[in-house]
All heavy atoms as a GROMACS GRO file, in nm:
protein
  609
    1ALA      N    1  -0.556   1.509   2.155
    1ALA     CA    2  -0.592   1.634   2.091
    1ALA      C    3  -0.738   1.628   2.050
    1ALA      O    4  -0.810   1.727   2.063
    1ALA     CB    5  -0.503   1.659   1.971
    2ILE      N    6  -0.786   1.512   2.001
    2ILE     CA    7  -0.924   1.504   1.956
    2ILE      C    8  -1.020   1.517   2.074
    2ILE      O    9  -1.122   1.586   2.066
    2ILE     CB   10  -0.950   1.366   1.884
    2ILE    CG1   11  -0.877   1.370   1.753
    2ILE    CG2   12  -1.098   1.341   1.865
    2ILE    CD1   13  -0.877   1.240   1.680
    3ARG      N   14  -0.985   1.462   2.186
    3ARG     CA   15  -1.070   1.467   2.305
    3ARG      C   16  -1.091   1.612   2.350
    3ARG      O   17  -1.197   1.644   2.402
    3ARG     CB   18  -1.012   1.386   2.417
    3ARG     CG   19  -1.105   1.368   2.534
    3ARG     CD   20  -1.057   1.275   2.639
    3ARG     NE   21  -0.944   1.194   2.595
    3ARG     CZ   22  -0.847   1.144   2.672
    3ARG    NH1   23  -0.850   1.168   2.800
    3ARG    NH2   24  -0.750   1.071   2.621
    4HIS      N   25  -0.996   1.698   2.328
    4HIS     CA   26  -1.003   1.835   2.377
    4HIS      C   27  -1.041   1.936   2.269
    4HIS      O   28  -1.042   2.053   2.288
    4HIS     CB   29  -0.871   1.875   2.443
    4HIS     CG   30  -0.839   1.791   2.557
    4HIS    ND1   31  -0.909   1.790   2.679
    4HIS    CD2   32  -0.744   1.693   2.573
    4HIS    CE1   33  -0.856   1.703   2.761
    4HIS    NE2   34  -0.758   1.641   2.700
    5SER      N   35  -1.072   1.885   2.148
    5SER     CA   36  -1.110   1.970   2.038
    5SER      C   37  -1.264   1.996   2.039
    5SER      O   38  -1.336   1.904   2.075
    5SER     CB   39  -1.073   1.910   1.900
    5SER     OG   40  -0.936   1.897   1.894
    6PRO      N   41  -1.305   2.115   1.999
    6PRO     CA   42  -1.449   2.138   1.991
    6PRO      C   43  -1.517   2.042   1.893
    6PRO      O   44  -1.455   2.003   1.794
    6PRO     CB   45  -1.460   2.283   1.945
    6PRO     CG   46  -1.327   2.345   1.967
    6PRO     CD   47  -1.227   2.230   1.960
    7SER      N   48  -1.640   2.007   1.922
    7SER     CA   49  -1.715   1.921   1.830
    7SER      C   50  -1.859   1.970   1.821
    7SER      O   51  -1.906   2.040   1.911
    7SER     CB   52  -1.710   1.776   1.875
    7SER     OG   53  -1.767   1.762   2.004
    8ALA      N   54  -1.929   1.927   1.718
    8ALA     CA   55  -2.068   1.967   1.701
    8ALA      C   56  -2.151   1.924   1.823
    8ALA      O   57  -2.145   1.807   1.863
    8ALA     CB   58  -2.124   1.903   1.573
    9PHE      N   59  -2.222   2.019   1.882
    9PHE     CA   60  -2.307   1.992   1.999
    9PHE      C   61  -2.228   1.934   2.114
    9PHE      O   62  -2.282   1.858   2.195
    9PHE     CB   63  -2.426   1.903   1.959
    9PHE     CG   64  -2.516   1.961   1.858
    9PHE    CD1   65  -2.501   1.929   1.725
    9PHE    CD2   66  -2.613   2.054   1.896
    9PHE    CE1   67  -2.587   1.984   1.629
    9PHE    CE2   68  -2.696   2.108   1.800
    9PHE     CZ   69  -2.685   2.072   1.667
   10ASN      N   70  -2.096   1.955   2.112
   10ASN     CA   71  -2.005   1.896   2.218
   10ASN      C   72  -2.025   1.744   2.227
   10ASN      O   73  -2.016   1.682   2.338
   10ASN     CB   74  -2.031   1.962   2.351
   10ASN     CG   75  -1.914   1.939   2.445
   10ASN    OD1   76  -1.800   1.925   2.403
   10ASN    ND2   77  -1.939   1.943   2.577
   11SER      N   78  -2.044   1.682   2.114
   11SER     CA   79  -2.073   1.537   2.108
   11SER      C   80  -1.949   1.451   2.125
   11SER      O   81  -1.963   1.332   2.153
   11SER     CB   82  -2.144   1.504   1.978
   11SER     OG   83  -2.056   1.529   1.870
   12GLN      N   84  -1.833   1.506   2.103
   12GLN     CA   85  -1.708   1.430   2.110
   12GLN      C   86  -1.719   1.304   2.025
   12GLN      O   87  -1.677   1.194   2.068
   12GLN     CB   88  -1.674   1.400   2.255
   12GLN     CG   89  -1.657   1.518   2.343
   12GLN     CD   90  -1.548   1.616   2.288
   12GLN    OE1   91  -1.444   1.572   2.248
   12GLN    NE2   92  -1.578   1.743   2.295
   13SER      N   93  -1.768   1.317   1.903
   13SER     CA   94  -1.791   1.200   1.816
   13SER      C   95  -1.678   1.184   1.716
   13SER      O   96  -1.690   1.102   1.624
   13SER     CB   97  -1.924   1.219   1.742
   13SER     OG   98  -1.922   1.341   1.669
   14SER      N   99  -1.568   1.254   1.731
   14SER     CA  100  -1.453   1.243   1.641
   14SER      C  101  -1.363   1.127   1.685
   14SER      O  102  -1.350   1.100   1.803
   14SER     CB  103  -1.371   1.369   1.642
   14SER     OG  104  -1.448   1.479   1.597
   15ARG      N  105  -1.304   1.062   1.583
   15ARG     CA  106  -1.209   0.956   1.606
   15ARG      C  107  -1.096   0.971   1.509
   15ARG      O  108  -1.112   1.029   1.402
   15ARG     CB  109  -1.274   0.817   1.585
   15ARG     CG  110  -1.390   0.788   1.680
   15ARG     CD  111  -1.348   0.775   1.823
   15ARG     NE  112  -1.459   0.747   1.909
   15ARG     CZ  113  -1.524   0.839   1.983
   15ARG    NH1  114  -1.490   0.966   1.973
   15ARG    NH2  115  -1.622   0.804   2.060
   16ALA      N  116  -0.979   0.917   1.539
   16ALA     CA  117  -0.866   0.922   1.449
   16ALA      C  118  -0.798   0.788   1.444
   16ALA      O  119  -0.793   0.714   1.545
   16ALA     CB  120  -0.765   1.028   1.491
   17VAL      N  121  -0.748   0.752   1.327
   17VAL     CA  122  -0.668   0.632   1.305
   17VAL      C  123  -0.535   0.680   1.251
   17VAL      O  124  -0.531   0.755   1.155
   17VAL     CB  125  -0.734   0.534   1.210
   17VAL    CG1  126  -0.646   0.412   1.183
   17VAL    CG2  127  -0.872   0.491   1.260
   18VAL      N  128  -0.426   0.635   1.309
   18VAL     CA  129  -0.294   0.675   1.266
   18VAL      C  130  -0.225   0.551   1.205
   18VAL      O  131  -0.217   0.443   1.268
   18VAL     CB  132  -0.207   0.728   1.383
   18VAL    CG1  133  -0.071   0.771   1.333
   18VAL    CG2  134  -0.277   0.841   1.452
   19LEU      N  135  -0.181   0.565   1.078
   19LEU     CA  136  -0.118   0.454   1.009
   19LEU      C  137   0.029   0.481   0.984
   19LEU      O  138   0.066   0.592   0.945
   19LEU     CB  139  -0.185   0.438   0.871
   19LEU     CG  140  -0.337   0.414   0.867
   19LEU    CD1  141  -0.385   0.414   0.725
   19LEU    CD2  142  -0.375   0.290   0.940
   20PHE      N  143   0.112   0.381   1.013
   20PHE     CA  144   0.253   0.390   0.989
   20PHE      C  145   0.300   0.265   0.911
   20PHE      O  146   0.229   0.168   0.906
   20PHE     CB  147   0.333   0.393   1.122
   20PHE     CG  148   0.310   0.517   1.201
   20PHE    CD1  149   0.234   0.514   1.317
   20PHE    CD2  150   0.367   0.639   1.162
   20PHE    CE1  151   0.218   0.628   1.393
   20PHE    CE2  152   0.346   0.754   1.235
   20PHE     CZ  153   0.270   0.749   1.351
   21GLY      N  154   0.418   0.274   0.853
   21GLY     CA  155   0.481   0.157   0.790
   21GLY      C  156   0.393   0.098   0.682
   21GLY      O  157   0.341   0.163   0.596
   22GLN      N  158   0.382  -0.034   0.688
   22GLN     CA  159   0.312  -0.109   0.584
   22GLN      C  160   0.164  -0.069   0.574
   22GLN      O  161   0.108  -0.059   0.465
   22GLN     CB  162   0.322  -0.261   0.608
   22GLN     CG  163   0.268  -0.344   0.498
   22GLN     CD  164   0.336  -0.320   0.364
   22GLN    OE1  165   0.452  -0.286   0.357
   22GLN    NE2  166   0.263  -0.337   0.256
   23SER      N  167   0.100  -0.039   0.686
   23SER     CA  168  -0.041   0.002   0.685
   23SER      C  169  -0.057   0.132   0.611
   23SER      O  170  -0.151   0.150   0.533
   23SER     CB  171  -0.096   0.016   0.828
   23SER     OG  172  -0.094  -0.106   0.893
   24HIS      N  173   0.035   0.225   0.633
   24HIS     CA  174   0.035   0.356   0.562
   24HIS      C  175   0.046   0.333   0.413
   24HIS      O  176  -0.034   0.388   0.334
   24HIS     CB  177   0.153   0.440   0.617
   24HIS     CG  178   0.192   0.556   0.532
   24HIS    ND1  179   0.122   0.668   0.524
   24HIS    CD2  180   0.304   0.575   0.453
   24HIS    CE1  181   0.183   0.755   0.441
   24HIS    NE2  182   0.293   0.698   0.403
   25HIS      N  183   0.140   0.251   0.370
   25HIS     CA  184   0.161   0.230   0.223
   25HIS      C  185   0.043   0.150   0.166
   25HIS      O  186   0.001   0.181   0.052
   25HIS     CB  187   0.294   0.159   0.203
   25HIS     CG  188   0.412   0.245   0.235
   25HIS    ND1  189   0.445   0.357   0.162
   25HIS    CD2  190   0.499   0.241   0.337
   25HIS    CE1  191   0.550   0.415   0.214
   25HIS    NE2  192   0.583   0.346   0.323
   26LYS      N  193  -0.008   0.056   0.236
   26LYS     CA  194  -0.121  -0.025   0.188
   26LYS      C  195  -0.244   0.067   0.167
   26LYS      O  196  -0.315   0.053   0.066
   26LYS     CB  197  -0.153  -0.137   0.284
   26LYS     CG  198  -0.268  -0.225   0.242
   26LYS     CD  199  -0.289  -0.338   0.338
   26LYS     CE  200  -0.406  -0.424   0.293
   26LYS     NZ  201  -0.438  -0.531   0.386
   27PHE      N  202  -0.265   0.160   0.260
   27PHE     CA  203  -0.377   0.251   0.246
   27PHE      C  204  -0.368   0.331   0.116
   27PHE      O  205  -0.463   0.339   0.041
   27PHE     CB  206  -0.382   0.346   0.367
   27PHE     CG  207  -0.483   0.457   0.353
   27PHE    CD1  208  -0.616   0.430   0.375
   27PHE    CD2  209  -0.445   0.584   0.316
   27PHE    CE1  210  -0.711   0.530   0.361
   27PHE    CE2  211  -0.542   0.682   0.301
   27PHE     CZ  212  -0.674   0.656   0.327
   28TRP      N  213  -0.247   0.394   0.091
   28TRP     CA  214  -0.236   0.478  -0.028
   28TRP      C  215  -0.236   0.394  -0.157
   28TRP      O  216  -0.285   0.440  -0.260
   28TRP     CB  217  -0.108   0.564  -0.019
   28TRP     CG  218  -0.138   0.671   0.081
   28TRP    CD1  219  -0.077   0.685   0.206
   28TRP    CD2  220  -0.232   0.778   0.074
   28TRP    NE1  221  -0.130   0.794   0.273
   28TRP    CE2  222  -0.223   0.849   0.196
   28TRP    CE3  223  -0.324   0.815  -0.021
   28TRP    CZ2  224  -0.304   0.960   0.219
   28TRP    CZ3  225  -0.401   0.928   0.004
   28TRP    CH2  226  -0.397   0.996   0.122
   29ASN      N  227  -0.188   0.270  -0.156
   29ASN     CA  228  -0.200   0.182  -0.271
   29ASN      C  229  -0.345   0.152  -0.300
   29ASN      O  230  -0.391   0.152  -0.414
   29ASN     CB  231  -0.122   0.051  -0.251
   29ASN     CG  232   0.029   0.074  -0.255
   29ASN    OD1  233   0.079   0.168  -0.313
   29ASN    ND2  234   0.101  -0.018  -0.192
   30THR      N  235  -0.425   0.127  -0.194
   30THR     CA  236  -0.567   0.101  -0.207
   30THR      C  237  -0.639   0.226  -0.263
   30THR      O  238  -0.723   0.212  -0.354
   30THR     CB  239  -0.630   0.058  -0.072
   30THR    OG1  240  -0.560  -0.058  -0.029
   30THR    CG2  241  -0.776   0.033  -0.086
   31VAL      N  242  -0.606   0.342  -0.212
   31VAL     CA  243  -0.666   0.467  -0.260
   31VAL      C  244  -0.640   0.483  -0.410
   31VAL      O  245  -0.732   0.513  -0.489
   31VAL     CB  246  -0.613   0.590  -0.182
   31VAL    CG1  247  -0.652   0.719  -0.252
   31VAL    CG2  248  -0.665   0.589  -0.040
   32LEU      N  249  -0.516   0.459  -0.452
   32LEU     CA  250  -0.482   0.474  -0.592
   32LEU      C  251  -0.558   0.372  -0.677
   32LEU      O  252  -0.613   0.411  -0.784
   32LEU     CB  253  -0.334   0.458  -0.610
   32LEU     CG  254  -0.284   0.476  -0.756
   32LEU    CD1  255  -0.322   0.611  -0.811
   32LEU    CD2  256  -0.134   0.451  -0.764
   33GLU      N  257  -0.565   0.250  -0.633
   33GLU     CA  258  -0.636   0.149  -0.716
   33GLU      C  259  -0.784   0.181  -0.729
   33GLU      O  260  -0.842   0.168  -0.835
   33GLU     CB  261  -0.620   0.011  -0.653
   33GLU     CG  262  -0.478  -0.041  -0.664
   33GLU     CD  263  -0.423  -0.036  -0.802
   33GLU    OE1  264  -0.488  -0.086  -0.895
   33GLU    OE2  265  -0.306   0.016  -0.820
   34VAL      N  266  -0.846   0.232  -0.622
   34VAL     CA  267  -0.988   0.271  -0.630
   34VAL      C  268  -1.007   0.389  -0.722
   34VAL      O  269  -1.094   0.395  -0.809
   34VAL     CB  270  -1.047   0.298  -0.488
   34VAL    CG1  271  -1.185   0.364  -0.499
   34VAL    CG2  272  -1.048   0.170  -0.405
   35LEU      N  273  -0.919   0.490  -0.708
   35LEU     CA  274  -0.928   0.611  -0.792
   35LEU      C  275  -0.914   0.577  -0.940
   35LEU      O  276  -0.979   0.640  -1.026
   35LEU     CB  277  -0.827   0.716  -0.752
   35LEU     CG  278  -0.858   0.786  -0.621
   35LEU    CD1  279  -0.742   0.880  -0.582
   35LEU    CD2  280  -0.988   0.867  -0.631
   36LYS      N  281  -0.826   0.479  -0.970
   36LYS     CA  282  -0.808   0.443  -1.111
   36LYS      C  283  -0.937   0.391  -1.176
   36LYS      O  284  -0.953   0.399  -1.297
   36LYS     CB  285  -0.698   0.335  -1.121
   36LYS     CG  286  -0.561   0.389  -1.108
   36LYS     CD  287  -0.458   0.276  -1.121
   36LYS     CE  288  -0.319   0.326  -1.107
   36LYS     NZ  289  -0.218   0.212  -1.118
   37THR      N  290  -1.026   0.340  -1.090
   37THR     CA  291  -1.151   0.287  -1.148
   37THR      C  292  -1.255   0.393  -1.167
   37THR      O  293  -1.360   0.368  -1.233
   37THR     CB  294  -1.210   0.175  -1.056
   37THR    OG1  295  -1.252   0.233  -0.931
   37THR    CG2  296  -1.111   0.063  -1.034
   38ILE      N  297  -1.237   0.512  -1.106
   38ILE     CA  298  -1.343   0.616  -1.114
   38ILE      C  299  -1.301   0.746  -1.180
   38ILE      O  300  -1.387   0.832  -1.203
   38ILE     CB  301  -1.399   0.643  -0.973
   38ILE    CG1  302  -1.295   0.694  -0.876
   38ILE    CG2  303  -1.468   0.519  -0.920
   38ILE    CD1  304  -1.348   0.732  -0.738
   39ILE      N  305  -1.172   0.764  -1.205
   39ILE     CA  306  -1.128   0.891  -1.270
   39ILE      C  307  -1.101   0.863  -1.418
   39ILE      O  308  -1.071   0.753  -1.456
   39ILE     CB  309  -1.006   0.953  -1.200
   39ILE    CG1  310  -0.886   0.859  -1.208
   39ILE    CG2  311  -1.039   0.991  -1.057
   39ILE    CD1  312  -0.758   0.920  -1.154
   40PRO      N  313  -1.108   0.968  -1.498
   40PRO     CA  314  -1.078   0.950  -1.640
   40PRO      C  315  -0.932   0.905  -1.660
   40PRO      O  316  -0.844   0.944  -1.582
   40PRO     CB  317  -1.097   1.092  -1.701
   40PRO     CG  318  -1.179   1.164  -1.602
   40PRO     CD  319  -1.147   1.103  -1.467
   41ALA      N  320  -0.909   0.825  -1.762
   41ALA     CA  321  -0.777   0.769  -1.789
   41ALA      C  322  -0.672   0.876  -1.803
   41ALA      O  323  -0.555   0.857  -1.756
   41ALA     CB  324  -0.778   0.681  -1.914
   42GLU      N  325  -0.704   0.991  -1.863
   42GLU     CA  326  -0.606   1.095  -1.884
   42GLU      C  327  -0.566   1.164  -1.749
   42GLU      O  328  -0.467   1.233  -1.744
   42GLU     CB  329  -0.656   1.201  -1.982
   42GLU     CG  330  -0.782   1.271  -1.943
   42GLU     CD  331  -0.910   1.198  -1.989
   42GLU    OE1  332  -0.902   1.086  -2.038
   42GLU    OE2  333  -1.016   1.261  -1.971
   43ALA      N  334  -0.640   1.144  -1.646
   43ALA     CA  335  -0.610   1.204  -1.513
   43ALA      C  336  -0.529   1.110  -1.425
   43ALA      O  337  -0.482   1.154  -1.320
   43ALA     CB  338  -0.738   1.245  -1.444
   44VAL      N  339  -0.514   0.986  -1.464
   44VAL     CA  340  -0.447   0.889  -1.378
   44VAL      C  341  -0.306   0.926  -1.346
   44VAL      O  342  -0.260   0.918  -1.230
   44VAL     CB  343  -0.454   0.747  -1.438
   44VAL    CG1  344  -0.364   0.650  -1.364
   44VAL    CG2  345  -0.598   0.696  -1.440
   45SER      N  346  -0.232   0.975  -1.443
   45SER     CA  347  -0.088   1.005  -1.420
   45SER      C  348  -0.071   1.112  -1.313
   45SER      O  349   0.006   1.099  -1.221
   45SER     CB  350  -0.022   1.050  -1.551
   45SER     OG  351   0.113   1.089  -1.530
   46GLY      N  352  -0.143   1.224  -1.327
   46GLY     CA  353  -0.136   1.330  -1.227
   46GLY      C  354  -0.182   1.285  -1.093
   46GLY      O  355  -0.121   1.321  -0.990
   47THR      N  356  -0.287   1.205  -1.087
   47THR     CA  357  -0.340   1.157  -0.964
   47THR      C  358  -0.239   1.061  -0.898
   47THR      O  359  -0.215   1.070  -0.776
   47THR     CB  360  -0.475   1.081  -0.984
   47THR    OG1  361  -0.567   1.174  -1.038
   47THR    CG2  362  -0.529   1.024  -0.855
   48GLU      N  363  -0.179   0.976  -0.979
   48GLU     CA  364  -0.077   0.883  -0.926
   48GLU      C  365   0.043   0.960  -0.863
   48GLU      O  366   0.089   0.924  -0.757
   48GLU     CB  367  -0.029   0.795  -1.038
   48GLU     CG  368   0.056   0.678  -0.987
   48GLU     CD  369   0.072   0.570  -1.094
   48GLU    OE1  370   0.048   0.596  -1.215
   48GLU    OE2  371   0.119   0.462  -1.056
   49GLN      N  372   0.086   1.066  -0.928
   49GLN     CA  373   0.193   1.144  -0.871
   49GLN      C  374   0.156   1.210  -0.735
   49GLN      O  375   0.234   1.207  -0.638
   49GLN     CB  376   0.233   1.258  -0.971
   49GLN     CG  377   0.305   1.206  -1.090
   49GLN     CD  378   0.332   1.319  -1.191
   49GLN    OE1  379   0.294   1.428  -1.172
   49GLN    NE2  380   0.405   1.280  -1.296
   50LYS      N  381   0.037   1.257  -0.728
   50LYS     CA  382  -0.011   1.319  -0.599
   50LYS      C  383  -0.022   1.211  -0.493
   50LYS      O  384   0.024   1.234  -0.378
   50LYS     CB  385  -0.148   1.386  -0.620
   50LYS     CG  386  -0.192   1.459  -0.492
   50LYS     CD  387  -0.299   1.558  -0.519
   50LYS     CE  388  -0.246   1.672  -0.594
   50LYS     NZ  389  -0.249   1.802  -0.534
   51ILE      N  390  -0.077   1.096  -0.525
   51ILE     CA  391  -0.088   0.986  -0.427
   51ILE      C  392   0.052   0.942  -0.383
   51ILE      O  393   0.075   0.916  -0.262
   51ILE     CB  394  -0.170   0.867  -0.482
   51ILE    CG1  395  -0.312   0.909  -0.512
   51ILE    CG2  396  -0.161   0.749  -0.391
   51ILE    CD1  397  -0.394   0.950  -0.394
   52GLN      N  398   0.147   0.935  -0.471
   52GLN     CA  399   0.282   0.894  -0.435
   52GLN      C  400   0.343   0.995  -0.343
   52GLN      O  401   0.420   0.960  -0.251
   52GLN     CB  402   0.370   0.879  -0.563
   52GLN     CG  403   0.337   0.755  -0.638
   52GLN     CD  404   0.409   0.746  -0.775
   52GLN    OE1  405   0.477   0.841  -0.814
   52GLN    NE2  406   0.401   0.632  -0.836
   53SER      N  407   0.314   1.123  -0.357
   53SER     CA  408   0.366   1.223  -0.265
   53SER      C  409   0.309   1.205  -0.123
   53SER      O  410   0.376   1.223  -0.024
   53SER     CB  411   0.338   1.366  -0.313
   53SER     OG  412   0.201   1.402  -0.303
   54PHE      N  413   0.181   1.168  -0.115
   54PHE     CA  414   0.122   1.137   0.015
   54PHE      C  415   0.183   1.008   0.075
   54PHE      O  416   0.213   1.003   0.194
   54PHE     CB  417  -0.030   1.113   0.006
   54PHE     CG  418  -0.109   1.234  -0.045
   54PHE    CD1  419  -0.222   1.217  -0.118
   54PHE    CD2  420  -0.064   1.362  -0.017
   54PHE    CE1  421  -0.293   1.326  -0.162
   54PHE    CE2  422  -0.134   1.476  -0.063
   54PHE     CZ  423  -0.249   1.454  -0.134
   55ALA      N  424   0.202   0.908  -0.008
   55ALA     CA  425   0.261   0.782   0.037
   55ALA      C  426   0.405   0.798   0.083
   55ALA      O  427   0.454   0.719   0.162
   55ALA     CB  428   0.249   0.678  -0.072
   56ALA      N  429   0.474   0.901   0.034
   56ALA     CA  430   0.612   0.927   0.070
   56ALA      C  431   0.625   0.980   0.214
   56ALA      O  432   0.735   0.985   0.268
   56ALA     CB  433   0.678   1.023  -0.025
   57GLY      N  434   0.516   1.018   0.275
   57GLY     CA  435   0.516   1.069   0.410
   57GLY      C  436   0.548   0.958   0.512
   57GLY      O  437   0.551   0.840   0.480
   58ALA      N  438   0.568   1.001   0.635
   58ALA     CA  439   0.602   0.907   0.741
   58ALA      C  440   0.480   0.830   0.791
   58ALA      O  441   0.496   0.724   0.852
   58ALA     CB  442   0.667   0.981   0.857
   59GLY      N  443   0.362   0.885   0.770
   59GLY     CA  444   0.241   0.818   0.818
   59GLY      C  445   0.118   0.892   0.770
   59GLY      O  446   0.126   0.994   0.702
   60THR      N  447   0.003   0.841   0.803
   60THR     CA  448  -0.124   0.896   0.763
   60THR      C  449  -0.211   0.905   0.888
   60THR      O  450  -0.221   0.809   0.963
   60THR     CB  451  -0.189   0.810   0.656
   60THR    OG1  452  -0.106   0.802   0.542
   60THR    CG2  453  -0.326   0.864   0.613
   61VAL      N  454  -0.282   1.018   0.898
   61VAL     CA  455  -0.381   1.031   1.003
   61VAL      C  456  -0.519   1.042   0.938
   61VAL      O  457  -0.542   1.129   0.856
   61VAL     CB  458  -0.358   1.158   1.092
   61VAL    CG1  459  -0.463   1.166   1.203
   61VAL    CG2  460  -0.216   1.152   1.153
   62LEU      N  461  -0.609   0.955   0.973
   62LEU     CA  462  -0.744   0.953   0.916
   62LEU      C  463  -0.840   1.000   1.028
   62LEU      O  464  -0.841   0.942   1.137
   62LEU     CB  465  -0.783   0.813   0.873
   62LEU     CG  466  -0.692   0.746   0.769
   62LEU    CD1  467  -0.731   0.600   0.750
   62LEU    CD2  468  -0.700   0.820   0.636
   63PHE      N  469  -0.916   1.105   0.999
   63PHE     CA  470  -1.011   1.154   1.098
   63PHE      C  471  -1.150   1.111   1.056
   63PHE      O  472  -1.190   1.114   0.938
   63PHE     CB  473  -1.009   1.307   1.098
   63PHE     CG  474  -0.881   1.360   1.161
   63PHE    CD1  475  -0.775   1.396   1.079
   63PHE    CD2  476  -0.871   1.375   1.298
   63PHE    CE1  477  -0.658   1.448   1.131
   63PHE    CE2  478  -0.754   1.428   1.350
   63PHE     CZ  479  -0.648   1.465   1.271
   64TYR      N  480  -1.231   1.070   1.155
   64TYR     CA  481  -1.364   1.024   1.134
   64TYR      C  482  -1.457   1.100   1.223
   64TYR      O  483  -1.426   1.135   1.340
   64TYR     CB  484  -1.377   0.876   1.165
   64TYR     CG  485  -1.302   0.787   1.072
   64TYR    CD1  486  -1.174   0.744   1.108
   64TYR    CD2  487  -1.352   0.749   0.953
   64TYR    CE1  488  -1.101   0.667   1.023
   64TYR    CE2  489  -1.282   0.668   0.866
   64TYR     CZ  490  -1.155   0.629   0.902
   64TYR     OH  491  -1.082   0.549   0.816
   65GLU      N  492  -1.581   1.131   1.176
   65GLU     CA  493  -1.682   1.199   1.251
   65GLU      C  494  -1.807   1.108   1.238
   65GLU      O  495  -1.852   1.080   1.130
   65GLU     CB  496  -1.705   1.334   1.194
   65GLU     CG  497  -1.793   1.422   1.276
   65GLU     CD  498  -1.720   1.471   1.402
   65GLU    OE1  499  -1.602   1.505   1.394
   65GLU    OE2  500  -1.788   1.475   1.507
   66ASP      N  501  -1.861   1.069   1.353
   66ASP     CA  502  -1.981   0.987   1.352
   66ASP      C  503  -2.103   1.075   1.319
   66ASP      O  504  -2.157   1.140   1.407
   66ASP     CB  505  -2.000   0.915   1.487
   66ASP     CG  506  -2.110   0.809   1.484
   66ASP    OD1  507  -2.200   0.824   1.397
   66ASP    OD2  508  -2.106   0.721   1.567
   67GLN      N  509  -2.145   1.076   1.195
   67GLN     CA  510  -2.250   1.162   1.147
   67GLN      C  511  -2.386   1.125   1.208
   67GLN      O  512  -2.474   1.208   1.221
   67GLN     CB  513  -2.259   1.159   0.995
   67GLN     CG  514  -2.136   1.221   0.928
   67GLN     CD  515  -2.120   1.366   0.962
   67GLN    OE1  516  -2.214   1.444   0.956
   67GLN    NE2  517  -1.997   1.407   0.999
   68SER      N  518  -2.405   0.997   1.240
   68SER     CA  519  -2.536   0.958   1.298
   68SER      C  520  -2.558   1.028   1.438
   68SER      O  521  -2.670   1.067   1.465
   68SER     CB  522  -2.545   0.808   1.312
   68SER     OG  523  -2.449   0.758   1.404
   69ILE      N  524  -2.456   1.039   1.510
   69ILE     CA  525  -2.466   1.107   1.642
   69ILE      C  526  -2.498   1.254   1.618
   69ILE      O  527  -2.586   1.310   1.684
   69ILE     CB  528  -2.334   1.096   1.724
   69ILE    CG1  529  -2.317   0.949   1.769
   69ILE    CG2  530  -2.335   1.190   1.845
   69ILE    CD1  531  -2.183   0.923   1.832
   70ILE      N  532  -2.430   1.318   1.526
   70ILE     CA  533  -2.452   1.461   1.501
   70ILE      C  534  -2.593   1.484   1.449
   70ILE      O  535  -2.665   1.573   1.490
   70ILE     CB  536  -2.347   1.517   1.402
   70ILE    CG1  537  -2.210   1.513   1.471
   70ILE    CG2  538  -2.380   1.657   1.352
   70ILE    CD1  539  -2.094   1.541   1.380
   71LYS      N  540  -2.640   1.398   1.354
   71LYS     CA  541  -2.772   1.409   1.303
   71LYS      C  542  -2.880   1.396   1.410
   71LYS      O  543  -2.973   1.474   1.419
   71LYS     CB  544  -2.797   1.307   1.190
   71LYS     CG  545  -2.932   1.318   1.128
   71LYS     CD  546  -2.953   1.224   1.015
   71LYS     CE  547  -3.088   1.246   0.957
   71LYS     NZ  548  -3.125   1.160   0.854
   72SER      N  549  -2.860   1.300   1.498
   72SER     CA  550  -2.953   1.287   1.608
   72SER      C  551  -2.959   1.408   1.697
   72SER      O  552  -3.066   1.453   1.740
   72SER     CB  553  -2.910   1.164   1.694
   72SER     OG  554  -2.989   1.150   1.809
   73LEU      N  555  -2.843   1.467   1.728
   73LEU     CA  556  -2.839   1.588   1.810
   73LEU      C  557  -2.900   1.706   1.735
   73LEU      O  558  -2.969   1.791   1.799
   73LEU     CB  559  -2.696   1.616   1.850
   73LEU     CG  560  -2.634   1.514   1.949
   73LEU    CD1  561  -2.486   1.536   1.962
   73LEU    CD2  562  -2.705   1.524   2.087
   74GLN      N  563  -2.878   1.716   1.602
   74GLN     CA  564  -2.944   1.824   1.529
   74GLN      C  565  -3.095   1.813   1.534
   74GLN      O  566  -3.165   1.916   1.552
   74GLN     CB  567  -2.898   1.816   1.380
   74GLN     CG  568  -2.758   1.860   1.359
   74GLN     CD  569  -2.716   1.837   1.213
   74GLN    OE1  570  -2.760   1.746   1.149
   74GLN    NE2  571  -2.622   1.921   1.166
   75GLU      N  572  -3.147   1.692   1.522
   75GLU     CA  573  -3.290   1.670   1.524
   75GLU      C  574  -3.349   1.709   1.661
   75GLU      O  575  -3.457   1.764   1.669
   75GLU     CB  576  -3.327   1.528   1.487
   75GLU     CG  577  -3.303   1.499   1.342
   75GLU     CD  578  -3.307   1.347   1.309
   75GLU    OE1  579  -3.318   1.266   1.407
   75GLU    OE2  580  -3.295   1.312   1.190
   76GLN      N  581  -3.277   1.679   1.766
   76GLN     CA  582  -3.320   1.715   1.900
   76GLN      C  583  -3.319   1.867   1.923
   76GLN      O  584  -3.398   1.919   1.998
   76GLN     CB  585  -3.232   1.648   2.007
   76GLN     CG  586  -3.245   1.499   2.013
   76GLN     CD  587  -3.146   1.437   2.112
   76GLN    OE1  588  -3.097   1.504   2.203
   76GLN    NE2  589  -3.114   1.311   2.090
   77PHE      N  590  -3.226   1.933   1.857
   77PHE     CA  591  -3.212   2.075   1.870
   77PHE      C  592  -3.322   2.157   1.803
   77PHE      O  593  -3.359   2.262   1.849
   77PHE     CB  594  -3.073   2.122   1.816
   77PHE     CG  595  -3.044   2.264   1.835
   77PHE    CD1  596  -3.007   2.310   1.960
   77PHE    CD2  597  -3.048   2.352   1.730
   77PHE    CE1  598  -2.980   2.446   1.982
   77PHE    CE2  599  -3.019   2.487   1.748
   77PHE     CZ  600  -2.982   2.533   1.874
   78GLU      N  601  -3.377   2.097   1.694
   78GLU     CA  602  -3.480   2.171   1.616
   78GLU      C  603  -3.606   2.189   1.688
   78GLU      O  604  -3.668   2.169   1.764
   78GLU     CB  605  -3.502   2.100   1.482
   78GLU     CG  606  -3.383   2.101   1.392
   78GLU     CD  607  -3.402   2.021   1.267
   78GLU    OE1  608  -3.503   1.948   1.252
   78GLU    OE2  609  -3.314   2.032   1.177
   0.00000   0.00000   0.00000
């Protein structure tokens, strides 16, 4: 699907990582631990509930866009 999706300057610089099982749960545990260090203490409970709802899913899809490619193409376009 990513290969056939439109991209900036038709650069096809998008990538995806699909996580299942232990990798999926490890990712959301890591996200929660990092967020606990940067959000106010009073927001942790609500954030934890939201993260748990994401972790309850069957998997996680992470989309990446190589910004260096896009920036280079933007500079060429100008």
